[in-house]
C-alpha positions in Angstrom: -138.8 36.3 -169.3 -142.3 35.8 -168.0 -146.1 36.5 -168.4 -148.5 37.9 -165.9 -152.2 37.7 -166.8 -155.1 39.7 -165.3 -158.5 38.2 -166.2 -161.8 40.1 -165.9 -165.1 38.4 -166.5 -168.0 40.9 -166.8 -171.2 38.8 -167.6 -172.7 35.5 -167.3 -172.8 35.1 -171.0 -169.4 36.5 -171.9 -171.0 39.4 -173.8 -167.8 41.3 -172.9 -164.6 39.7 -171.6 -161.2 41.4 -171.2 -158.0 40.6 -169.4 -154.5 42.0 -169.6 -151.5 40.3 -170.6 -148.4 41.7 -169.0 -144.9 40.8 -170.5 -141.7 41.4 -168.4 -138.9 41.5 -171.0 -135.9 41.2 -168.4 -134.5 44.5 -169.7 -134.8 43.7 -173.5 -135.5 46.7 -175.7 -136.8 44.9 -178.7 -140.5 45.1 -179.9 -142.8 42.2 -178.7 -145.7 41.0 -180.8 -148.7 39.1 -179.2 -150.6 36.3 -180.8 -153.7 34.5 -179.5 -154.5 30.8 -180.1 -158.3 31.5 -180.6 -158.4 34.6 -182.9 -162.1 33.8 -184.0 -163.3 34.3 -180.4 -160.6 36.7 -178.8 -158.3 39.3 -180.1 -155.2 40.8 -178.3 -153.9 44.4 -178.5 -150.4 45.5 -178.7 -150.5 46.6 -175.0 -151.3 42.9 -174.2 -155.2 43.3 -173.4 -157.3 40.6 -174.7 -160.9 41.3 -175.8 -163.9 39.1 -176.7 -164.4 39.1 -180.5 -168.0 38.0 -180.2 -170.7 36.8 -177.8 -169.9 33.6 -176.1 -172.4 31.7 -174.2 -171.5 30.1 -170.9 -173.5 26.8 -171.6 -171.5 26.2 -174.7 -168.2 27.1 -173.4 -167.7 26.5 -169.6 -164.1 27.1 -169.6 -161.8 28.5 -172.2 -158.1 27.5 -172.7 -156.3 30.3 -174.2 -152.5 30.2 -175.3 -150.7 33.5 -175.7 -147.5 33.6 -177.7 -145.0 36.5 -177.6 -142.5 37.0 -180.2 -139.4 39.1 -180.3 -139.6 41.0 -183.8 -135.7 41.3 -183.6 -134.5 37.9 -182.5 -137.6 35.9 -183.5 -137.5 34.3 -180.1 -140.9 33.1 -178.9 -142.5 32.7 -175.4 -145.9 30.9 -174.8 -148.0 30.9 -171.8 -151.6 29.5 -171.2 -154.7 30.7 -169.4 -158.2 29.3 -168.7 -161.1 31.7 -169.0 -164.0 30.7 -166.6 -167.3 32.4 -166.1 -167.2 35.3 -163.6 -167.7 34.3 -160.0 -169.5 37.4 -158.6 -171.5 37.0 -155.4 -174.4 38.9 -156.7 -174.4 36.8 -160.0 -173.5 33.3 -158.5 -175.7 30.4 -159.9 -178.0 29.3 -157.2 -178.7 25.5 -156.3 -182.2 25.4 -154.6 -183.2 22.5 -152.4 -186.2 20.8 -154.1 -189.5 21.4 -152.2 -191.3 18.7 -150.4 -194.7 18.0 -149.1 -195.3 20.0 -145.9 -198.3 17.5 -144.8 -196.0 14.7 -144.8 -192.7 15.9 -143.6 -191.4 12.4 -142.4 -191.9 11.0 -146.0 -188.8 11.0 -148.1 -189.6 12.8 -151.5 -188.2 11.6 -154.8 -185.9 14.1 -156.3 -187.5 15.5 -159.5 -184.4 17.2 -160.9 -180.6 16.6 -161.3 -178.1 19.2 -160.3 -175.4 19.6 -163.0 -171.9 19.2 -162.1 -169.8 22.2 -161.4 -166.5 22.5 -163.4 -163.5 24.0 -161.7 -160.1 24.3 -163.7 -157.2 22.8 -161.8 -154.1 24.9 -160.8 -156.0 28.0 -160.4 -154.2 30.9 -159.2 -157.0 32.5 -157.0 -157.6 34.6 -155.3 -158.9 32.2 -152.6 -161.4 31.5 -151.4 -163.0 31.3 -154.8 -166.8 31.3 -155.0 -168.2 28.6 -157.0 -172.1 28.2 -156.3 -174.9 29.5 -153.9 -176.9 27.0 -152.1 -180.4 28.2 -150.9 -183.4 26.7 -149.3 -187.1 28.1 -149.9 -187.5 28.2 -146.0 -185.0 30.9 -145.5 -187.7 33.6 -146.3 -189.6 33.0 -142.9 -186.8 31.8 -140.7 -182.9 31.7 -140.4 -181.1 28.7 -141.6 -177.8 27.3 -141.6 -176.1 25.6 -144.5 -173.2 23.0 -144.4 -171.4 20.5 -146.8 -170.0 17.0 -146.1 -168.0 14.7 -148.1 -164.3 14.3 -149.1 -162.8 17.8 -149.6 -165.0 19.3 -146.9 -165.2 17.5 -143.7 -163.5 14.3 -144.8 -159.9 13.9 -146.0 -158.6 15.8 -147.8 -160.4 18.5 -145.6 -160.4 22.2 -146.1 -160.7 22.2 -149.9 -164.3 23.4 -150.1 -165.9 25.7 -147.6 -169.4 27.1 -147.4 -170.9 30.2 -145.8 -173.2 28.9 -143.3 -175.5 31.9 -143.5 -175.5 32.9 -147.1 -174.9 29.3 -148.5 -171.9 30.3 -150.9 -169.7 27.4 -151.8 -166.2 28.3 -152.3 -162.9 26.5 -153.2 -160.2 27.2 -150.7 -157.0 26.2 -152.7 -155.9 25.1 -156.1 -157.1 21.8 -157.4 -154.9 19.0 -158.9 -156.9 16.8 -161.4 -154.1 14.1 -161.5 -154.6 13.7 -157.8 -158.5 14.0 -157.6 -160.4 14.4 -160.8 -163.7 15.2 -159.2 -165.3 15.6 -155.6 -168.8 14.4 -154.5 -170.3 16.7 -151.8 -173.6 16.7 -149.9 -175.3 20.1 -149.0 -177.5 20.4 -145.9 -179.9 23.0 -144.6 -180.7 23.0 -140.8 -182.6 25.6 -138.7 -181.1 27.3 -135.7 -182.0 24.4 -133.5 -180.2 21.9 -135.8 -183.3 20.4 -137.1 -183.1 19.3 -140.8 -185.5 21.4 -143.0 -184.4 20.0 -146.4 -183.3 16.7 -147.7 -179.6 16.8 -148.4 -178.6 17.3 -152.0 -175.5 16.0 -154.0 -173.1 18.2 -155.6 -170.4 17.0 -157.9 -167.6 19.2 -158.7 -165.3 18.1 -161.7 -161.7 19.4 -161.9 -161.0 20.7 -165.4 -157.7 19.4 -166.8 -154.8 21.7 -167.8 -151.9 20.8 -169.7 -149.5 20.8 -166.7 -147.7 17.5 -167.1 -145.0 16.5 -169.8 -145.0 12.9 -171.3 -142.8 10.5 -169.5 -141.2 7.6 -171.2 -141.6 4.2 -169.3 -137.7 3.6 -170.2 -135.2 6.4 -170.9 -133.2 3.8 -173.1 -135.0 1.4 -175.2 -133.2 -1.4 -176.9 -134.3 -3.3 -180.0 -132.8 -5.5 -182.8 -133.4 -5.9 -186.4 -131.6 -8.4 -188.7 -129.3 -7.1 -191.3 -130.4 -6.9 -194.8 -134.1 -6.5 -193.6 -136.6 -5.2 -196.0 -138.4 -1.9 -195.6 -141.4 -2.1 -193.4 -139.7 -4.7 -191.0 -140.9 -4.1 -187.4 -138.1 -3.2 -185.0 -139.6 -2.2 -181.7 -142.4 0.0 -179.9 -141.7 2.8 -177.4 -144.2 4.1 -175.1 -144.7 7.2 -173.1 -147.5 8.2 -170.6 -149.0 11.6 -169.8 -150.7 12.3 -166.6 -153.1 14.7 -168.1 -156.6 13.6 -169.2 -156.2 11.3 -172.0 -159.8 12.2 -173.3 -158.4 15.8 -174.0 -155.5 17.1 -176.2 -153.5 17.5 -173.1 -153.0 13.6 -172.8 -153.0 12.8 -176.6 -149.3 12.1 -177.5 -147.6 11.9 -180.7 -144.1 10.6 -181.5 -141.4 11.4 -184.0 -137.8 10.7 -184.6 -135.5 13.7 -183.9 -132.2 12.1 -185.0 -130.4 9.0 -186.1 -126.8 8.1 -185.5 -124.9 7.1 -187.7 -126.6 8.5 -190.7 -125.4 5.6 -192.8 -126.4 4.6 -195.4 -129.1 7.3 -195.3 -130.3 9.4 -192.6 -133.8 8.0 -192.6 -133.3 4.3 -192.1 -136.3 4.1 -189.6 -139.7 5.7 -189.0 -142.0 5.7 -186.2 -145.8 5.5 -185.8 -146.7 8.9 -184.4 -149.6 7.4 -182.4 -148.5 3.9 -181.3 -144.7 4.5 -181.1 -144.0 1.6 -183.3 -140.5 1.8 -185.1 -140.2 0.1 -188.4 -137.4 0.4 -191.3 -138.0 2.4 -194.2 -134.9 1.9 -196.1 -132.9 -1.1 -197.3 -129.1 -1.5 -196.7 -128.8 -2.6 -193.1 -125.4 -4.3 -192.9 -124.0 -5.2 -189.6 -120.4 -5.6 -190.7 -120.6 -1.8 -191.6 -123.0 -0.4 -189.1 -123.7 -2.7 -186.1 -125.9 -0.2 -184.2 -128.1 2.6 -184.6 -129.0 5.3 -181.9 -132.3 7.2 -182.3 -133.6 10.1 -180.3 -137.4 9.7 -179.9 -139.6 12.8 -178.9 -143.1 12.3 -177.4 -145.5 15.6 -177.5 -148.9 16.1 -175.9 -151.4 18.3 -177.4 -151.5 16.0 -180.3 -148.0 16.8 -181.2 -148.6 20.7 -181.7 -145.1 21.8 -181.5 -146.2 25.4 -180.3 -148.4 24.5 -177.4 -147.7 21.0 -176.7 -145.1 19.6 -174.0 -142.6 17.1 -174.9 -139.9 14.7 -173.6 -137.3 12.6 -175.3 -135.8 9.2 -174.9 -133.1 7.0 -176.6 -133.7 3.9 -178.8 -130.8 1.8 -179.4 -131.2 -0.7 -182.3 -128.7 -3.4 -182.6 -128.5 -4.9 -186.1 -128.2 -8.7 -185.7 -126.0 -10.8 -187.9 -127.2 -13.1 -190.6 -125.0 -15.5 -192.6 -124.2 -13.2 -195.5 -120.6 -13.9 -195.3 -119.2 -17.3 -196.1 -116.0 -18.6 -194.6 -112.9 -18.2 -196.7 -109.6 -20.4 -196.2 -106.5 -18.4 -195.7 -104.6 -20.4 -197.9 -105.2 -22.7 -201.1 -103.2 -25.6 -199.9 -102.3 -26.8 -196.4 -99.6 -29.4 -195.8 -99.0 -32.0 -192.9 -97.5 -35.4 -192.2 -98.3 -38.4 -189.9 -96.6 -41.5 -189.0 -98.4 -44.7 -190.3 -100.7 -46.6 -187.9 -101.3 -43.7 -185.8 -104.9 -42.6 -185.0 -106.4 -39.5 -183.3 -103.5 -37.4 -184.4 -104.0 -33.9 -185.8 -102.1 -33.7 -189.1 -102.9 -29.8 -190.2 -104.9 -26.9 -188.8 -107.0 -25.3 -191.5 -107.6 -21.5 -190.9 -110.6 -19.5 -192.3 -111.9 -16.0 -192.1 -115.5 -15.0 -191.7 -116.9 -11.5 -191.4 -119.9 -12.4 -189.6 -120.4 -11.9 -185.8 -117.9 -14.3 -184.0 -119.1 -17.3 -181.9 -122.5 -17.3 -183.7 -124.0 -20.0 -186.0 -123.3 -17.7 -189.0 -119.6 -17.5 -187.9 -118.9 -21.0 -186.7 -117.2 -23.1 -189.4 -118.0 -26.7 -190.4 -115.5 -28.6 -192.4 -116.4 -31.5 -195.0 -113.9 -33.5 -196.9 -115.2 -33.7 -200.4 -112.4 -35.7 -202.1 -109.4 -37.6 -201.6 -110.4 -39.8 -198.8 -112.6 -42.8 -200.1 -111.8 -45.0 -197.2 -112.8 -42.4 -194.3 -109.5 -42.4 -192.7 -109.7 -38.7 -192.0 -112.1 -36.2 -190.4 -111.8 -32.5 -189.9 -113.6 -31.3 -186.4 -113.8 -27.6 -185.6 -111.8 -26.0 -182.9 -114.6 -24.2 -180.9 -112.1 -21.5 -179.6 -110.2 -20.7 -183.0 -112.7 -21.9 -185.6 -109.9 -23.8 -187.1 -110.3 -27.1 -189.0 -108.3 -29.9 -187.3 -107.5 -32.6 -189.9 -107.3 -35.6 -187.7 -106.5 -39.4 -188.5 -109.4 -41.6 -187.4 -108.3 -44.9 -189.1 -104.7 -46.5 -189.3 -102.8 -45.5 -192.5 -100.3 -48.1 -194.0 -97.4 -46.6 -195.6 -97.0 -49.8 -197.6 -100.3 -49.0 -199.2 -100.3 -45.3 -199.7 -97.5 -42.7 -199.0 -99.4 -39.5 -199.6 -103.0 -38.4 -199.3 -104.5 -35.3 -200.9 -107.7 -34.1 -199.6 -110.2 -31.5 -200.6 -112.0 -29.7 -197.8 -114.9 -27.5 -198.1 -115.8 -25.0 -195.3 -119.3 -23.9 -194.4 -121.2 -22.3 -191.5 -123.6 -23.9 -189.2 -126.5 -22.2 -190.8 -127.1 -21.7 -194.5 -126.1 -18.6 -196.4 -128.6 -16.0 -196.7 -130.7 -16.0 -199.9 -128.9 -14.8 -202.8 -125.4 -15.3 -201.5 -123.2 -18.2 -202.8 -120.0 -19.8 -201.7 -116.8 -18.4 -203.3 -113.9 -20.4 -204.6 -112.0 -19.5 -201.3 -114.2 -21.7 -199.4 -112.5 -24.8 -200.6 -108.9 -25.8 -200.0 -106.4 -28.6 -200.6 -104.7 -30.5 -198.0 -101.5 -32.6 -198.7 -100.6 -35.1 -196.1 -97.3 -37.2 -196.3 -97.2 -40.7 -194.5 -94.1 -41.4 -192.5 -93.0 -45.1 -192.6 -92.2 -46.7 -189.1 -91.4 -50.3 -187.9 -94.4 -52.2 -187.7 -95.0 -55.4 -185.4 -94.7 -58.8 -187.2 -98.1 -60.6 -187.1 -99.1 -64.1 -187.2 -101.4 -65.5 -189.8 -103.8 -67.2 -188.9 -104.1 -66.0 -185.3 -105.2 -68.2 -183.4 -104.0 -71.2 -185.2 -105.8 -74.5 -184.5 -104.2 -78.0 -184.4 -106.0 -81.2 -183.8 -104.0 -84.4 -182.7 -104.5 -87.3 -180.2 -103.4 -87.0 -176.8 -100.4 -89.1 -175.5 -98.0 -87.7 -178.2 -94.7 -88.5 -177.1 -91.8 -85.9 -176.5 -89.9 -84.4 -179.4 -92.7 -84.9 -181.7 -93.1 -82.1 -184.4 -96.6 -80.3 -184.1 -96.7 -77.5 -186.7 -94.8 -74.5 -188.0 -96.0 -71.2 -186.6 -94.5 -68.1 -188.5 -95.3 -64.5 -188.5 -95.3 -62.0 -191.4 -93.4 -58.5 -191.4 -95.7 -55.8 -192.9 -92.5 -53.6 -193.5 -91.9 -54.6 -197.1 -89.4 -51.8 -197.7 -87.3 -52.8 -194.6 -84.9 -55.7 -194.7 -85.5 -57.4 -191.4 -85.3 -60.8 -189.8 -87.9 -62.4 -187.4 -87.0 -64.4 -184.2 -89.6 -66.6 -182.2 -89.8 -67.2 -178.6 -92.3 -68.8 -176.2 -94.5 -66.3 -174.2 -97.1 -68.5 -172.5 -97.0 -72.4 -172.1 -98.9 -73.3 -169.0 -97.9 -77.0 -168.9 -94.5 -76.5 -170.5 -95.2 -79.0 -173.1 -94.0 -77.1 -176.3 -90.7 -75.7 -177.7 -90.3 -73.4 -180.7 -87.4 -72.9 -183.0 -86.3 -69.2 -182.7 -85.4 -69.1 -186.5 -88.1 -71.3 -188.3 -91.0 -71.1 -185.8 -91.2 -75.0 -186.0 -93.0 -76.3 -182.8 -92.0 -79.7 -181.2 -93.2 -81.3 -177.8 -91.1 -81.7 -174.9 -93.5 -83.5 -172.7 -96.5 -86.0 -173.2 -99.7 -84.1 -174.1 -102.5 -85.3 -171.7 -106.2 -84.3 -172.4 -107.0 -84.9 -168.8 -104.5 -82.3 -167.6 -105.9 -79.3 -165.5 -104.4 -77.0 -168.1 -106.7 -78.3 -170.7 -110.2 -76.8 -170.8 -112.8 -78.5 -173.0 -110.1 -80.5 -174.8 -108.4 -77.3 -175.9 -104.9 -76.3 -174.8 -103.6 -72.6 -175.6 -100.0 -71.6 -175.9 -98.8 -68.0 -176.9 -95.6 -67.4 -178.9 -93.8 -64.1 -179.5 -92.2 -62.8 -182.8 -89.7 -59.9 -182.8 -88.2 -58.2 -185.7 -84.6 -56.7 -186.0 -85.8 -53.1 -186.4 -84.8 -50.0 -184.5 -86.5 -50.0 -182.2 -87.5 -53.6 -182.5 -91.1 -54.5 -182.6 -93.0 -57.7 -181.7 -96.3 -59.4 -182.1 -98.0 -62.3 -180.5 -99.8 -65.4 -181.9 -101.8 -68.1 -180.0 -101.6 -71.8 -180.9 -104.6 -73.8 -180.0 -104.2 -77.6 -179.6 -107.2 -79.6 -179.8 -106.6 -83.0 -178.1 -108.4 -86.0 -179.2 -109.4 -88.4 -176.4 -107.8 -92.1 -176.3 -108.6 -94.5 -173.6 -105.9 -93.8 -171.2 -108.0 -93.7 -167.8 -109.4 -96.7 -165.9 -112.8 -96.2 -164.3 -113.2 -95.8 -160.5 -116.1 -96.6 -158.3 -118.4 -93.9 -157.2 -119.2 -93.3 -154.2 -116.4 -94.9 -152.4 -118.3 -95.0 -149.1 -121.8 -96.3 -148.3 -124.0 -97.7 -145.4 -126.0 -100.7 -145.5 -128.3 -102.5 -142.9 -127.4 -105.8 -141.2 -130.3 -107.5 -142.8 -130.8 -107.8 -146.5 -134.4 -106.0 -146.8 -134.3 -103.2 -147.6 -130.6 -103.4 -148.5 -129.3 -102.1 -151.7 -126.6 -99.5 -152.8 -126.5 -97.8 -156.1 -123.0 -97.2 -157.6 -121.5 -95.9 -160.8 -118.2 -95.3 -162.1 -115.9 -92.3 -162.9 -113.8 -92.2 -165.9 -111.5 -89.3 -167.1 -111.9 -90.2 -170.6 -114.7 -89.2 -173.1 -117.2 -91.4 -174.8 -116.8 -94.0 -176.3 -113.9 -94.6 -174.0 -115.9 -94.3 -170.9 -119.4 -95.8 -170.3 -121.2 -98.1 -170.4 -119.3 -99.9 -167.7 -119.1 -103.5 -166.6 -119.1 -104.1 -162.9 -117.9 -107.3 -161.3 -117.1 -108.5 -157.8 -113.5 -109.6 -157.3 -112.8 -113.3 -156.6 -110.6 -112.7 -153.7 -111.2 -112.8 -150.7 -113.5 -115.6 -151.3 -116.2 -114.1 -148.7 -116.9 -111.2 -151.0 -118.8 -113.2 -153.4 -120.4 -115.2 -150.6 -121.6 -112.2 -148.7 -122.4 -109.8 -151.6 -123.9 -109.5 -154.8 -123.9 -106.8 -157.7 -126.6 -106.3 -160.3 -126.3 -104.0 -163.3 -129.0 -101.5 -163.6 -128.0 -99.7 -166.8 -124.9 -99.1 -168.7 -123.4 -96.7 -166.1 -125.1 -98.0 -162.8 -125.1 -101.1 -160.7 -126.6 -102.1 -157.4 -124.8 -103.7 -154.4 -126.8 -105.8 -151.9 -126.3 -108.4 -149.2 -126.4 -111.9 -150.4 -126.8 -113.5 -146.9 -129.7 -113.0 -144.4 -127.5 -111.3 -141.8 -124.1 -109.8 -141.8 -122.4 -108.7 -138.6 -122.1 -104.9 -137.9 -118.8 -103.5 -139.0 -116.9 -101.9 -141.9 -116.1 -103.7 -145.0 -114.1 -102.8 -148.1 -115.5 -104.7 -151.1 -113.3 -105.0 -154.3 -115.2 -104.3 -157.5 -113.7 -104.8 -161.0 -114.9 -102.1 -163.4 -114.3 -102.1 -167.1 -114.9 -99.3 -169.6 -116.0 -99.5 -173.2 -112.9 -98.3 -174.9 -111.6 -99.9 -178.3 -109.1 -101.3 -175.9 -111.1 -101.6 -172.8 -109.4 -100.6 -169.5 -110.2 -102.3 -166.3 -109.6 -101.4 -162.7 -110.2 -102.7 -159.3 -111.7 -100.2 -156.9 -112.6 -100.7 -153.3 -116.1 -99.6 -152.0 -116.1 -98.9 -148.3 -119.3 -100.2 -146.8 -120.5 -99.8 -143.3 -122.9 -102.5 -141.9 -125.1 -101.1 -139.1 -128.2 -101.8 -137.3 -131.3 -99.9 -138.9 -134.6 -98.6 -137.8 -137.8 -99.2 -139.8 -136.8 -96.4 -142.1 -133.5 -98.0 -143.1 -131.4 -95.7 -141.1 -128.4 -96.7 -138.9 -129.2 -96.4 -135.2 -126.0 -98.0 -133.5 -123.2 -96.3 -131.8 -120.8 -96.9 -134.6 -123.0 -94.5 -136.6 -122.4 -91.9 -134.0 -118.7 -92.7 -133.9 -118.5 -92.5 -137.7 -119.9 -89.0 -137.4 -117.4 -88.3 -134.6 -114.3 -86.0 -134.7 -111.4 -86.6 -137.1 -107.7 -86.8 -136.1 -107.1 -83.1 -136.7 -110.0 -82.0 -134.6 -108.8 -84.3 -131.6 -105.2 -82.8 -132.0 -106.7 -79.3 -131.9 -108.8 -80.2 -128.7 -105.6 -81.7 -127.0 -103.7 -78.5 -127.9 -106.3 -76.3 -126.4 -106.5 -78.3 -123.2 -102.6 -78.1 -122.8 -102.8 -74.3 -123.4 -105.5 -74.0 -120.7 -103.3 -76.0 -118.2 -100.3 -74.0 -118.8 -102.4 -70.7 -118.2 -103.7 -72.2 -114.9 -100.4 -73.1 -113.8 -98.9 -69.7 -114.6 -101.7 -68.1 -112.6 -101.0 -70.2 -109.6 -97.3 -69.4 -109.7 -98.1 -65.6 -110.2 -100.5 -65.7 -107.1 -97.7 -67.4 -105.0 -95.2 -64.9 -106.1 -97.5 -62.0 -105.2 -98.2 -63.3 -101.8 -94.3 -63.5 -101.2 -93.9 -60.0 -102.4 -96.8 -58.8 -100.1 -95.1 -60.5 -97.1 -91.6 -59.0 -98.0 -93.1 -55.6 -98.3 -94.5 -55.9 -94.8 -91.0 -56.8 -93.4 -88.8 -54.8 -95.7 -89.6 -51.2 -94.5 -87.4 -48.3 -95.2 -85.1 -47.9 -92.2 -85.8 -44.0 -92.1 -89.5 -44.8 -91.9 -89.2 -47.6 -89.4 -90.5 -46.9 -85.9 -88.0 -49.1 -84.3 -85.2 -47.1 -85.7 -86.6 -44.2 -83.9 -87.1 -46.0 -80.6 -83.5 -47.0 -80.7 -82.4 -43.3 -81.0 -84.0 -42.6 -77.7 -83.1 -45.5 -75.5 -79.9 -46.7 -76.8 -76.6 -45.8 -75.1 -74.0 -47.1 -77.5 -70.7 -45.7 -78.5 -72.0 -42.7 -80.5 -72.7 -42.4 -84.4 -70.6 -45.2 -85.1 -72.9 -47.6 -83.1 -75.8 -46.6 -85.3 -74.3 -48.2 -88.5 -76.2 -51.5 -88.6 -78.8 -52.9 -91.0 -82.2 -53.1 -89.6 -83.2 -55.7 -92.4 -80.9 -58.2 -90.6 -83.1 -57.7 -87.5 -86.2 -58.2 -89.6 -85.0 -61.6 -91.2 -82.3 -62.7 -88.8 -82.3 -66.3 -90.2 -80.7 -64.9 -93.3 -77.7 -63.8 -91.7 -74.6 -65.6 -92.4 -72.0 -65.9 -89.5 -69.0 -65.3 -91.9 -70.6 -62.2 -93.3 -71.4 -60.5 -90.1 -68.2 -58.9 -89.9 -65.2 -59.2 -92.4 -62.0 -60.4 -91.0 -59.5 -57.8 -90.1 -62.1 -55.0 -89.9 -62.6 -53.7 -86.2 -64.2 -50.7 -84.7 -62.1 -48.3 -82.9 -64.2 -48.5 -79.7 -64.4 -52.5 -79.8 -63.0 -54.5 -77.0 -59.6 -56.1 -77.6 -59.5 -59.3 -79.4 -59.0 -62.3 -77.3 -59.2 -65.9 -78.2 -62.8 -67.0 -77.6 -63.7 -70.5 -77.0 -65.4 -72.5 -79.5 -68.9 -73.3 -78.8 -71.2 -75.6 -80.8 -73.6 -74.0 -83.3 -77.1 -73.4 -82.1 -79.8 -74.6 -84.1 -81.4 -71.9 -86.2 -84.8 -70.8 -85.0 -87.7 -70.8 -87.4 -88.4 -67.5 -89.2 -90.1 -65.6 -86.5 -91.8 -63.1 -89.0 -91.6 -60.3 -86.6 -88.7 -58.7 -84.4 -90.5 -59.4 -81.1 -90.8 -63.0 -81.9 -87.3 -63.1 -82.9 -86.1 -61.6 -79.6 -88.3 -63.9 -77.5 -87.0 -66.9 -79.4 -83.4 -65.8 -79.0 -84.1 -65.2 -75.2 -85.4 -68.6 -74.8 -82.5 -70.3 -76.6 -79.9 -68.3 -74.6 -81.5 -69.1 -71.3 -81.7 -72.9 -72.2 -78.3 -73.0 -73.7 -75.6 -74.0 -71.1 -72.6 -73.1 -73.3 -73.9 -69.5 -74.0 -71.2 -66.9 -73.5 -71.4 -64.2 -70.9 -72.5 -61.6 -73.5 -75.6 -63.0 -75.4 -77.0 -61.3 -78.4 -79.2 -58.9 -76.4 -76.0 -57.3 -74.9 -74.2 -56.3 -78.1 -74.5 -52.9 -77.8 -74.0 -52.4 -74.1 -70.2 -51.9 -74.3 -69.3 -48.4 -75.2 -65.7 -49.0 -75.8 -62.6 -47.4 -74.4 -62.9 -44.2 -76.1 -65.0 -42.5 -78.8 -63.5 -40.4 -81.5 -66.6 -38.6 -82.2 -66.5 -36.9 -78.9 -69.6 -35.3 -77.2 -72.7 -34.6 -79.2 -72.6 -31.2 -77.9 -69.3 -30.4 -79.9 -71.2 -30.8 -83.3 -71.7 -27.0 -83.5 -68.3 -26.0 -81.9 -65.4 -25.2 -84.0 -62.8 -25.4 -81.2 -63.0 -29.1 -80.5 -61.9 -31.8 -82.8 -60.1 -29.6 -85.2 -57.1 -32.0 -85.7 -59.4 -35.0 -86.2 -59.6 -36.7 -89.8 -63.2 -37.2 -90.5 -62.8 -38.5 -94.2 -63.4 -42.0 -93.0 -67.0 -40.9 -92.6 -67.3 -41.3 -96.4 -67.1 -44.9 -96.0 -70.0 -45.3 -93.7 -72.5 -44.8 -96.3 -74.8 -42.1 -97.1 -76.0 -41.5 -93.7 -72.7 -40.0 -92.8 -71.8 -38.2 -95.9 -73.2 -35.0 -94.7 -71.1 -35.1 -91.5 -68.0 -36.0 -93.7 -68.7 -33.0 -95.9 -69.0 -30.7 -92.7 -65.9 -32.0 -90.9 -63.9 -33.9 -93.3 -63.3 -31.3 -95.8 -60.7 -28.2 -96.0 -61.1 -25.0 -94.0 -63.3 -23.3 -96.4 
């Protein structure tokens, strides 16, 4: 269905106005009835033609907004459209805007404008036709000459361009396209008039064009879903939340004035109108009592915003959803799931959970209104139990926090009350189910014996003899309902002075008690004993016996210091001494100092003077004493009830002194020298250093020998002399090559008997004949080189009258009577030497092993 409007405006004053409303019913055959929103000024006929019911002045009504409603009389279905009636824009009746006149005598002088051009109102979203004339601009100078008109400004020659155009000759200003107030609400243009030469003939005038708003924008909510909260049990009038919507239309007109209302509420419990909304501000408040989170935790409201001040017929509307969550308050107290809970715990156990108390609470979980707090209100006067809350299950954990003694109480009956972290809401009281009873049974266990008192202090004099009885140190068994025996043993006795009877706990000494022992601290000696019962399993306890040893005079005093220095001459010559006594006062000082009578030179050379009760002064009695070290016997007596005396030796070094009384002789230096241990250490270091030097020298000599041996002991395969022999030697074949070159390099190491074993002879060797025995030639010194060796041998042979006709240089000149190897040319021939046995080549060494493999093997 749709409307088409044809508007006709006849006169400037709206003396008559008519336009046709054409309704397209899309084939519907029903009768359509038309209604107008302003029946006092307009009337509409059955054919859809709208007429002015009275004369309407343009000055009072620049633009008329008409709403036309069409109703189907059969189905009661309605359709609405709107149109704006504006003054007729006809060229011959256009309103003229004339440039203000100016003084022609002073054309260069700017004239003050003496009138203001009213703004031009143009409705937005006009359907045309375009261009649509708005106003005519004219100058008084167009009577005597031709002028050209133009407009400048945003909408004309500035962005957005092309919206307004002007006829340069007639000055008719027209709008070229529909306007959008929400985009630009007004335009400021400037009109110009120039002659044909482009000279300005009039001052520019300002033209303001206002865009008239139309209701072309629906309200838009800033959020499609609104979330709010309200406490359960809230009174009517409690503020919940505010929803807001915006409309792009002009808020100063009805097009932008919004009104709110609630379309629906879900669920409709306990009533369908639990909330209301301020139709202007959008504030939502409660209007009924009965909000209960445990029954309805959340409400969903559909909110509608309508412009045109909420007119349901002509206004545009939009909807949004408001979700109101009912928050919890503490209106449900916790209730125990049972009236009595039971538990048991072994005695003397702490931090043990005895029972779990369970409660129910209808409030929202894990909130202060749901979290339970447990309190013991009776049955625990000594505070041996506590009931903390399990944060996960909300259960009460009955816990033992102080040891429980079975011998004192065998059962406990506790009264526990459950509350929430926050108080109950006003008017709600705790029921009887918020209190429960907890019955706890105590289990008897075997407890450790205990000593009383612990520690036990005993005072006695030191020096007590062995096998003396000190005291009886016994333990008590707290298990009164168990028949058990206790046995005692020693756990700690640092000096091994004591013994305890395992049955009676009687303690006796096994050594003399000495207060001056290093195990005694501040005259106090500590020993620890163990008491064990016969329970299953057995239990034990410890006790400490403290023995305070009273001092007796059992230590003689000793001189201190034991060494001192003094000058040869008596002035200034004095040594202050005192005495050390292991005993305590009054068995120690004051002390009496006296020089011994022997040797007699002690009293002749020295004198001792008492300074105070604990100090005395030693000095030379003679004018000069020879330098040296003297040991002076001094008799010291303490002040005990039975005084003890002791002869101590004071070692004094007499030396030469300077004016300050300091020793300056060599003995002083020697005295400050090294001790025996330091001298031994130095000697050991010197010995070790000498050994290292000796080892280094031996290593250097051995390295030189190895270096010389490496120069002579060259691999025969690499020795050049071996290669030379292969070229100029005419021996008896391959067998003559089996000799050791190392013997040539070091001929002095050859032993005559080792040259050739007895009974072994070469096949090509000359026959054996008895040879004359010649005297042994003296061995030549080590030549170090084969050349020197040959020269030395040559000289020896030339000078020796007993030399045989074959000297050492002619050993290899005899080829023998025959050669089993045959000619060298036969090595590659398979026809010669086929019947020869070459297995003996294996005995000649690795050099002939290849030939043995070639000729000494089988045919294959």
